[in-house]
Biopython code that builds the backbone (N, CA, C, O; Angstrom):
import numpy as np
from Bio.PDB.StructureBuilder import StructureBuilder

atoms = [
    (1, "UNK", "N", (23.226, -5.513, -4.790)),
    (1, "UNK", "CA", (22.224, -4.856, -5.602)),
    (1, "UNK", "C", (22.463, -3.344, -5.517)),
    (1, "UNK", "O", (22.652, -2.797, -4.431)),
    (2, "UNK", "N", (22.453, -2.688, -6.660)),
    (2, "UNK", "CA", (22.683, -1.247, -6.695)),
    (2, "UNK", "C", (21.415, -0.488, -6.316)),
    (2, "UNK", "O", (20.322, -1.050, -6.244)),
    (3, "UNK", "N", (21.599, 0.797, -6.079)),
    (3, "UNK", "CA", (20.464, 1.659, -5.769)),
    (3, "UNK", "C", (19.434, 1.618, -6.902)),
    (3, "UNK", "O", (18.233, 1.518, -6.653)),
    (4, "UNK", "N", (19.910, 1.696, -8.133)),
    (4, "UNK", "CA", (19.010, 1.667, -9.295)),
    (4, "UNK", "C", (18.248, 0.341, -9.371)),
    (4, "UNK", "O", (17.073, 0.319, -9.736)),
    (5, "UNK", "N", (18.909, -0.743, -9.033)),
    (5, "UNK", "CA", (18.235, -2.044, -9.032)),
    (5, "UNK", "C", (17.180, -2.107, -7.935)),
    (5, "UNK", "O", (16.104, -2.671, -8.134)),
    (6, "UNK", "N", (17.489, -1.528, -6.779)),
    (6, "UNK", "CA", (16.506, -1.497, -5.701)),
    (6, "UNK", "C", (15.324, -0.612, -6.082)),
    (6, "UNK", "O", (14.180, -0.929, -5.757)),
    (7, "UNK", "N", (15.596, 0.487, -6.764)),
    (7, "UNK", "CA", (14.497, 1.339, -7.229)),
    (7, "UNK", "C", (13.607, 0.574, -8.213)),
    (7, "UNK", "O", (12.381, 0.664, -8.143)),
    (8, "UNK", "N", (14.214, -0.163, -9.112)),
    (8, "UNK", "CA", (13.441, -0.950, -10.077)),
    (8, "UNK", "C", (12.608, -2.005, -9.358)),
    (8, "UNK", "O", (11.450, -2.233, -9.707)),
    (9, "UNK", "N", (13.197, -2.641, -8.363)),
    (9, "UNK", "CA", (12.456, -3.637, -7.581)),
    (9, "UNK", "C", (11.312, -2.968, -6.819)),
    (9, "UNK", "O", (10.219, -3.526, -6.715)),
    (10, "UNK", "N", (11.564, -1.784, -6.294)),
    (10, "UNK", "CA", (10.520, -1.030, -5.598)),
    (10, "UNK", "C", (9.382, -0.658, -6.531)),
    (10, "UNK", "O", (8.215, -0.709, -6.143)),
    (11, "UNK", "N", (9.714, -0.287, -7.755)),
    (11, "UNK", "CA", (8.675, 0.051, -8.736)),
    (11, "UNK", "C", (7.798, -1.158, -9.017)),
    (11, "UNK", "O", (6.575, -1.035, -9.091)),
    (12, "UNK", "N", (8.406, -2.317, -9.172)),
    (12, "UNK", "CA", (7.648, -3.552, -9.404)),
    (12, "UNK", "C", (6.747, -3.849, -8.206)),
    (12, "UNK", "O", (5.595, -4.248, -8.377)),
    (13, "UNK", "N", (7.266, -3.655, -7.004)),
    (13, "UNK", "CA", (6.479, -3.891, -5.796)),
    (13, "UNK", "C", (5.276, -2.944, -5.741)),
    (13, "UNK", "O", (4.178, -3.363, -5.374)),
    (14, "UNK", "N", (5.474, -1.683, -6.101)),
    (14, "UNK", "CA", (4.369, -0.717, -6.130)),
    (14, "UNK", "C", (3.326, -1.115, -7.169)),
    (14, "UNK", "O", (2.127, -0.995, -6.920)),
    (15, "UNK", "N", (3.772, -1.583, -8.319)),
    (15, "UNK", "CA", (2.838, -2.019, -9.360)),
    (15, "UNK", "C", (2.045, -3.238, -8.901)),
    (15, "UNK", "O", (0.848, -3.345, -9.164)),
    (16, "UNK", "N", (2.718, -4.150, -8.216)),
    (16, "UNK", "CA", (2.046, -5.337, -7.677)),
    (16, "UNK", "C", (0.995, -4.923, -6.642)),
    (16, "UNK", "O", (-0.128, -5.428, -6.654)),
    (17, "UNK", "N", (1.360, -4.020, -5.765)),
    (17, "UNK", "CA", (0.434, -3.529, -4.754)),
    (17, "UNK", "C", (-0.777, -2.869, -5.416)),
    (17, "UNK", "O", (-1.916, -3.127, -5.027)),
    (18, "UNK", "N", (-0.534, -2.031, -6.402)),
    (18, "UNK", "CA", (-1.632, -1.358, -7.102)),
    (18, "UNK", "C", (-2.557, -2.360, -7.783)),
    (18, "UNK", "O", (-3.773, -2.170, -7.797)),
    (19, "UNK", "N", (-1.996, -3.413, -8.340)),
    (19, "UNK", "CA", (-2.844, -4.408, -9.014)),
    (19, "UNK", "C", (-3.699, -5.169, -8.004)),
    (19, "UNK", "O", (-4.855, -5.479, -8.290)),
    (20, "UNK", "N", (-3.153, -5.472, -6.838)),
    (20, "UNK", "CA", (-3.936, -6.146, -5.798)),
    (20, "UNK", "C", (-5.032, -5.224, -5.264)),
    (20, "UNK", "O", (-6.154, -5.667, -5.019)),
    (21, "UNK", "N", (-4.710, -3.959, -5.087)),
    (21, "UNK", "CA", (-5.711, -2.998, -4.612)),
    (21, "UNK", "C", (-6.838, -2.887, -5.635)),
    (21, "UNK", "O", (-8.009, -2.812, -5.263)),
    (22, "UNK", "N", (-6.495, -2.877, -6.899)),
    (22, "UNK", "CA", (-7.520, -2.781, -7.949)),
    (22, "UNK", "C", (-8.496, -3.952, -7.888)),
    (22, "UNK", "O", (-9.671, -3.803, -8.222)),
    (23, "UNK", "N", (-8.015, -5.103, -7.468)),
    (23, "UNK", "CA", (-8.876, -6.287, -7.369)),
    (23, "UNK", "C", (-9.835, -6.167, -6.184)),
    (23, "UNK", "O", (-11.007, -6.526, -6.300)),
    (24, "UNK", "N", (-9.355, -5.669, -5.057)),
    (24, "UNK", "CA", (-10.190, -5.654, -3.852)),
    (24, "UNK", "C", (-11.015, -4.383, -3.693)),
    (24, "UNK", "O", (-11.984, -4.373, -2.935)),
    (25, "UNK", "N", (-10.652, -3.319, -4.387)),
    (25, "UNK", "CA", (-11.345, -2.037, -4.216)),
    (25, "UNK", "C", (-12.606, -1.995, -5.074)),
    (25, "UNK", "O", (-12.537, -2.154, -6.293)),
    (26, "UNK", "N", (-13.756, -1.783, -4.438)),
    (26, "UNK", "CA", (-15.005, -1.674, -5.202)),
    (26, "UNK", "C", (-15.010, -0.432, -6.097)),
    (26, "UNK", "O", (-14.359, 0.570, -5.800)),
    (27, "UNK", "N", (-15.738, -0.520, -7.164)),
    (27, "UNK", "CA", (-15.871, 0.615, -8.077)),
    (27, "UNK", "C", (-16.435, 1.808, -7.314)),
    (27, "UNK", "O", (-17.408, 1.676, -6.572)),
    (28, "UNK", "N", (-15.817, 2.972, -7.500)),
    (28, "UNK", "CA", (-16.285, 4.200, -6.881)),
    (28, "UNK", "C", (-15.683, 4.519, -5.531)),
    (28, "UNK", "O", (-15.909, 5.606, -5.001)),
    (29, "UNK", "N", (-14.924, 3.602, -4.961)),
    (29, "UNK", "CA", (-14.388, 3.833, -3.614)),
    (29, "UNK", "C", (-13.458, 5.041, -3.565)),
    (29, "UNK", "O", (-13.378, 5.716, -2.538)),
    (30, "UNK", "N", (-12.770, 5.315, -4.635)),
    (30, "UNK", "CA", (-11.843, 6.442, -4.656)),
    (30, "UNK", "C", (-12.527, 7.796, -4.543)),
    (30, "UNK", "O", (-11.895, 8.788, -4.181)),
    (31, "UNK", "N", (-13.817, 7.838, -4.853)),
    (31, "UNK", "CA", (-14.583, 9.082, -4.717)),
    (31, "UNK", "C", (-15.231, 9.199, -3.337)),
    (31, "UNK", "O", (-15.826, 10.229, -3.021)),
    (32, "UNK", "N", (-15.123, 8.175, -2.528)),
    (32, "UNK", "CA", (-15.668, 8.180, -1.172)),
    (32, "UNK", "C", (-14.631, 8.812, -0.246)),
    (32, "UNK", "O", (-13.544, 8.264, -0.065)),
    (33, "UNK", "N", (-14.962, 9.949, 0.333)),
    (33, "UNK", "CA", (-14.004, 10.699, 1.151)),
    (33, "UNK", "C", (-13.381, 9.875, 2.269)),
    (33, "UNK", "O", (-12.189, 10.006, 2.545)),
    (34, "UNK", "N", (-14.166, 9.041, 2.906)),
    (34, "UNK", "CA", (-13.644, 8.274, 4.050)),
    (34, "UNK", "C", (-12.586, 7.261, 3.640)),
    (34, "UNK", "O", (-11.792, 6.828, 4.475)),
    (35, "UNK", "N", (-12.563, 6.883, 2.387)),
    (35, "UNK", "CA", (-11.559, 5.914, 1.922)),
    (35, "UNK", "C", (-10.155, 6.348, 2.334)),
    (35, "UNK", "O", (-9.356, 5.548, 2.821)),
    (36, "UNK", "N", (-9.880, 7.613, 2.131)),
    (36, "UNK", "CA", (-8.534, 8.119, 2.370)),
    (36, "UNK", "C", (-8.198, 8.170, 3.852)),
    (36, "UNK", "O", (-7.024, 8.173, 4.222)),
    (37, "UNK", "N", (-9.222, 8.212, 4.707)),
    (37, "UNK", "CA", (-8.969, 8.121, 6.139)),
    (37, "UNK", "C", (-8.395, 6.749, 6.492)),
    (37, "UNK", "O", (-7.611, 6.625, 7.433)),
    (38, "UNK", "N", (-8.777, 5.744, 5.754)),
    (38, "UNK", "CA", (-8.282, 4.388, 5.977)),
    (38, "UNK", "C", (-6.876, 4.193, 5.389)),
    (38, "UNK", "O", (-6.006, 3.603, 6.030)),
    (39, "UNK", "N", (-6.667, 4.685, 4.185)),
    (39, "UNK", "CA", (-5.478, 4.253, 3.434)),
    (39, "UNK", "C", (-4.337, 5.252, 3.372)),
    (39, "UNK", "O", (-3.218, 4.868, 3.031)),
    (40, "UNK", "N", (-4.574, 6.512, 3.685)),
    (40, "UNK", "CA", (-3.491, 7.496, 3.556)),
    (40, "UNK", "C", (-2.278, 7.177, 4.428)),
    (40, "UNK", "O", (-1.161, 7.066, 3.922)),
    (41, "UNK", "N", (-2.491, 7.031, 5.722)),
    (41, "UNK", "CA", (-1.353, 6.818, 6.627)),
    (41, "UNK", "C", (-0.594, 5.527, 6.314)),
    (41, "UNK", "O", (0.635, 5.554, 6.271)),
    (42, "UNK", "N", (-1.275, 4.401, 6.096)),
    (42, "UNK", "CA", (-0.533, 3.195, 5.742)),
    (42, "UNK", "C", (0.219, 3.327, 4.409)),
    (42, "UNK", "O", (1.305, 2.771, 4.245)),
    (43, "UNK", "N", (-0.367, 4.063, 3.467)),
    (43, "UNK", "CA", (0.302, 4.254, 2.175)),
    (43, "UNK", "C", (1.575, 5.085, 2.340)),
    (43, "UNK", "O", (2.606, 4.781, 1.741)),
    (44, "UNK", "N", (1.491, 6.125, 3.149)),
    (44, "UNK", "CA", (2.671, 6.953, 3.420)),
    (44, "UNK", "C", (3.741, 6.117, 4.111)),
    (44, "UNK", "O", (4.918, 6.197, 3.759)),
    (45, "UNK", "N", (3.338, 5.320, 5.087)),
    (45, "UNK", "CA", (4.290, 4.464, 5.806)),
    (45, "UNK", "C", (4.983, 3.509, 4.837)),
    (45, "UNK", "O", (6.192, 3.296, 4.928)),
    (46, "UNK", "N", (4.222, 2.940, 3.917)),
    (46, "UNK", "CA", (4.807, 2.039, 2.924)),
    (46, "UNK", "C", (5.835, 2.774, 2.065)),
    (46, "UNK", "O", (6.946, 2.281, 1.871)),
    (47, "UNK", "N", (5.472, 3.942, 1.555)),
    (47, "UNK", "CA", (6.393, 4.668, 0.679)),
    (47, "UNK", "C", (7.651, 5.114, 1.427)),
    (47, "UNK", "O", (8.750, 5.073, 0.875)),
    (48, "UNK", "N", (7.489, 5.537, 2.671)),
    (48, "UNK", "CA", (8.672, 5.921, 3.461)),
    (48, "UNK", "C", (9.569, 4.720, 3.732)),
    (48, "UNK", "O", (10.794, 4.820, 3.656)),
    (49, "UNK", "N", (8.953, 3.584, 4.048)),
    (49, "UNK", "CA", (9.733, 2.372, 4.299)),
    (49, "UNK", "C", (10.454, 1.916, 3.041)),
    (49, "UNK", "O", (11.616, 1.512, 3.088)),
    (50, "UNK", "N", (9.754, 1.983, 1.918)),
    (50, "UNK", "CA", (10.359, 1.570, 0.650)),
    (50, "UNK", "C", (11.527, 2.484, 0.289)),
    (50, "UNK", "O", (12.585, 2.012, -0.128)),
    (51, "UNK", "N", (11.337, 3.767, 0.446)),
    (51, "UNK", "CA", (12.403, 4.723, 0.158)),
    (51, "UNK", "C", (13.616, 4.494, 1.063)),
    (51, "UNK", "O", (14.760, 4.555, 0.613)),
    (52, "UNK", "N", (13.350, 4.232, 2.342)),
    (52, "UNK", "CA", (14.453, 3.958, 3.280)),
    (52, "UNK", "C", (15.200, 2.698, 2.880)),
    (52, "UNK", "O", (16.429, 2.662, 2.956)),
    (53, "UNK", "N", (14.487, 1.665, 2.456)),
    (53, "UNK", "CA", (15.138, 0.422, 2.030)),
    (53, "UNK", "C", (15.962, 0.644, 0.762)),
    (53, "UNK", "O", (17.068, 0.119, 0.634)),
    (54, "UNK", "N", (15.417, 1.427, -0.175)),
    (54, "UNK", "CA", (16.149, 1.706, -1.412)),
    (54, "UNK", "C", (17.462, 2.415, -1.117)),
    (54, "UNK", "O", (18.481, 2.155, -1.757)),
    (55, "UNK", "N", (17.425, 3.314, -0.142)),
    (55, "UNK", "CA", (18.606, 4.102, 0.212)),
    (55, "UNK", "C", (19.596, 3.314, 1.065)),
    (55, "UNK", "O", (20.803, 3.369, 0.830)),
    (56, "UNK", "N", (19.089, 2.586, 2.047)),
    (56, "UNK", "CA", (19.940, 1.847, 2.990)),
    (56, "UNK", "C", (19.369, 0.456, 3.224)),
    (56, "UNK", "O", (18.695, 0.224, 4.228)),
    (57, "UNK", "N", (19.630, -0.469, 2.308)),
    (57, "UNK", "CA", (19.042, -1.797, 2.437)),
    (57, "UNK", "C", (19.601, -2.565, 3.633)),
    (57, "UNK", "O", (20.797, -2.527, 3.920)),
    (58, "UNK", "N", (18.718, -3.246, 4.302)),
    (58, "UNK", "CA", (19.092, -4.139, 5.398)),
    (58, "UNK", "C", (17.924, -5.095, 5.597)),
    (58, "UNK", "O", (16.832, -4.877, 5.070)),
    (59, "UNK", "N", (18.160, -6.143, 6.353)),
    (59, "UNK", "CA", (17.065, -7.070, 6.655)),
    (59, "UNK", "C", (15.957, -6.353, 7.413)),
    (59, "UNK", "O", (14.774, -6.587, 7.164)),
    (60, "UNK", "N", (16.338, -5.489, 8.330)),
    (60, "UNK", "CA", (15.355, -4.744, 9.115)),
    (60, "UNK", "C", (14.533, -3.814, 8.220)),
    (60, "UNK", "O", (13.317, -3.712, 8.376)),
    (61, "UNK", "N", (15.200, -3.140, 7.286)),
    (61, "UNK", "CA", (14.491, -2.245, 6.370)),
    (61, "UNK", "C", (13.547, -3.040, 5.466)),
    (61, "UNK", "O", (12.432, -2.596, 5.190)),
    (62, "UNK", "N", (13.983, -4.198, 5.012)),
    (62, "UNK", "CA", (13.133, -5.050, 4.166)),
    (62, "UNK", "C", (11.908, -5.529, 4.940)),
    (62, "UNK", "O", (10.812, -5.598, 4.383)),
    (63, "UNK", "N", (12.083, -5.857, 6.208)),
    (63, "UNK", "CA", (10.962, -6.276, 7.044)),
    (63, "UNK", "C", (9.964, -5.135, 7.221)),
    (63, "UNK", "O", (8.754, -5.359, 7.205)),
    (64, "UNK", "N", (10.465, -3.920, 7.388)),
    (64, "UNK", "CA", (9.578, -2.763, 7.518)),
    (64, "UNK", "C", (8.771, -2.557, 6.237)),
    (64, "UNK", "O", (7.588, -2.221, 6.296)),
    (65, "UNK", "N", (9.402, -2.757, 5.084)),
    (65, "UNK", "CA", (8.684, -2.648, 3.810)),
    (65, "UNK", "C", (7.592, -3.703, 3.742)),
    (65, "UNK", "O", (6.457, -3.402, 3.375)),
    (66, "UNK", "N", (7.927, -4.925, 4.092)),
    (66, "UNK", "CA", (6.960, -6.015, 4.055)),
    (66, "UNK", "C", (5.777, -5.735, 4.988)),
    (66, "UNK", "O", (4.622, -5.917, 4.604)),
    (67, "UNK", "N", (6.070, -5.297, 6.197)),
    (67, "UNK", "CA", (5.004, -4.989, 7.158)),
    (67, "UNK", "C", (4.144, -3.825, 6.687)),
    (67, "UNK", "O", (2.924, -3.845, 6.848)),
    (68, "UNK", "N", (4.774, -2.820, 6.111)),
    (68, "UNK", "CA", (4.031, -1.666, 5.615)),
    (68, "UNK", "C", (3.166, -2.059, 4.417)),
    (68, "UNK", "O", (2.043, -1.574, 4.279)),
    (69, "UNK", "N", (3.676, -2.925, 3.562)),
    (69, "UNK", "CA", (2.903, -3.448, 2.420)),
    (69, "UNK", "C", (1.651, -4.144, 2.934)),
    (69, "UNK", "O", (0.547, -3.906, 2.443)),
    (70, "UNK", "N", (1.835, -5.004, 3.923)),
    (70, "UNK", "CA", (0.686, -5.690, 4.535)),
    (70, "UNK", "C", (-0.286, -4.688, 5.140)),
    (70, "UNK", "O", (-1.500, -4.883, 5.072)),
    (71, "UNK", "N", (0.231, -3.626, 5.727)),
    (71, "UNK", "CA", (-0.613, -2.596, 6.318)),
    (71, "UNK", "C", (-1.465, -1.880, 5.277)),
    (71, "UNK", "O", (-2.629, -1.570, 5.531)),
    (72, "UNK", "N", (-0.894, -1.621, 4.121)),
    (72, "UNK", "CA", (-1.662, -0.985, 3.042)),
    (72, "UNK", "C", (-2.767, -1.919, 2.575)),
    (72, "UNK", "O", (-3.906, -1.493, 2.385)),
    (73, "UNK", "N", (-2.437, -3.179, 2.390)),
    (73, "UNK", "CA", (-3.446, -4.140, 1.950)),
    (73, "UNK", "C", (-4.579, -4.236, 2.974)),
    (73, "UNK", "O", (-5.752, -4.264, 2.602)),
    (74, "UNK", "N", (-4.237, -4.286, 4.239)),
    (74, "UNK", "CA", (-5.257, -4.364, 5.287)),
    (74, "UNK", "C", (-6.126, -3.112, 5.297)),
    (74, "UNK", "O", (-7.343, -3.200, 5.460)),
    (75, "UNK", "N", (-5.513, -1.961, 5.126)),
    (75, "UNK", "CA", (-6.271, -0.711, 5.108)),
    (75, "UNK", "C", (-7.262, -0.691, 3.944)),
    (75, "UNK", "O", (-8.398, -0.244, 4.101)),
    (76, "UNK", "N", (-6.835, -1.168, 2.791)),
    (76, "UNK", "CA", (-7.748, -1.210, 1.648)),
    (76, "UNK", "C", (-8.860, -2.226, 1.874)),
    (76, "UNK", "O", (-9.999, -1.986, 1.473)),
    (77, "UNK", "N", (-8.557, -3.342, 2.499)),
    (77, "UNK", "CA", (-9.609, -4.319, 2.818)),
    (77, "UNK", "C", (-10.646, -3.704, 3.763)),
    (77, "UNK", "O", (-11.851, -3.868, 3.568)),
    (78, "UNK", "N", (-10.168, -3.001, 4.778)),
    (78, "UNK", "CA", (-11.071, -2.365, 5.732)),
    (78, "UNK", "C", (-11.904, -1.281, 5.054)),
    (78, "UNK", "O", (-13.110, -1.190, 5.281)),
    (79, "UNK", "N", (-11.270, -0.470, 4.231)),
    (79, "UNK", "CA", (-11.997, 0.576, 3.513)),
    (79, "UNK", "C", (-13.042, -0.040, 2.584)),
    (79, "UNK", "O", (-14.176, 0.436, 2.517)),
    (80, "UNK", "N", (-12.667, -1.078, 1.883)),
    (80, "UNK", "CA", (-13.600, -1.743, 0.967)),
    (80, "UNK", "C", (-14.778, -2.329, 1.729)),
    (80, "UNK", "O", (-15.920, -2.226, 1.282)),
    (81, "UNK", "N", (-14.513, -2.940, 2.868)),
    (81, "UNK", "CA", (-15.584, -3.506, 3.683)),
    (81, "UNK", "C", (-16.547, -2.445, 4.166)),
    (81, "UNK", "O", (-17.763, -2.614, 4.076)),
    (82, "UNK", "N", (-16.012, -1.354, 4.676)),
    (82, "UNK", "CA", (-16.852, -0.259, 5.166)),
    (82, "UNK", "C", (-17.645, 0.371, 4.020)),
    (82, "UNK", "O", (-18.834, 0.652, 4.169)),
    (83, "UNK", "N", (-17.003, 0.588, 2.901)),
    (83, "UNK", "CA", (-17.666, 1.160, 1.739)),
    (83, "UNK", "C", (-18.817, 0.257, 1.271)),
    (83, "UNK", "O", (-19.905, 0.740, 0.957)),
    (84, "UNK", "N", (-18.570, -1.016, 1.230)),
    (84, "UNK", "CA", (-19.597, -1.976, 0.794)),
    (84, "UNK", "C", (-20.761, -2.015, 1.777)),
    (84, "UNK", "O", (-21.921, -2.048, 1.368)),
    (85, "UNK", "N", (-20.452, -2.011, 3.080)),
    (85, "UNK", "CA", (-21.511, -1.999, 4.102)),
    (85, "UNK", "C", (-22.386, -0.749, 3.972)),
    (85, "UNK", "O", (-23.611, -0.822, 4.068)),
    (86, "UNK", "N", (-21.740, 0.386, 3.755)),
    (86, "UNK", "CA", (-22.490, 1.644, 3.639)),
    (86, "UNK", "C", (-23.336, 1.655, 2.365)),
    (86, "UNK", "O", (-24.440, 2.199, 2.357)),
    (87, "UNK", "N", (-22.827, 1.067, 1.310)),
    (87, "UNK", "CA", (-23.565, 1.034, 0.042)),
    (87, "UNK", "C", (-24.819, 0.168, 0.168)),
    (87, "UNK", "O", (-25.822, 0.435, -0.495)),
    (88, "UNK", "N", (-24.772, -0.853, 1.001)),
    (88, "UNK", "CA", (-25.903, -1.759, 1.198)),
    (88, "UNK", "C", (-26.951, -1.178, 2.143)),
    (88, "UNK", "O", (-28.111, -1.590, 2.131)),
    (89, "UNK", "N", (-26.526, -0.213, 2.963)),
    (89, "UNK", "CA", (-27.439, 0.360, 3.983)),
    (89, "UNK", "C", (-28.447, 1.307, 3.379)),
    (89, "UNK", "O", (-29.276, 1.865, 4.097)),
]
sb = StructureBuilder()
sb.init_structure("model")
sb.init_model(0)
sb.init_chain("A")
sb.init_seg("    ")
for serial, (resi, resn, name, xyz) in enumerate(atoms, 1):
    if name == "N":
        sb.init_residue(resn, " ", resi, " ")
    sb.init_atom(name, np.array(xyz, "f"), 0.0, 1.0, " ", f" {name:<3s}", serial, name[0])
structure = sb.get_structure()
């Protein structure tokens, strides 16, 4: 797989991640300041891992992307849960 093909695959993965986040993220969460405390670091880790895999693909790099993807999803779940709890309080 060429670098350009890996970039295209990475773009699809980012779009998939964004669509899943859109499903789990409550309306208005993006305006809640604390949201970014949950999701910034995992999102950066995902993008760095994806970029590293695009540049130097390996099984280890692919595993890091997968783990970082899961980390972003978990961070959004936690942020959504906290946001929802606070909205109910």
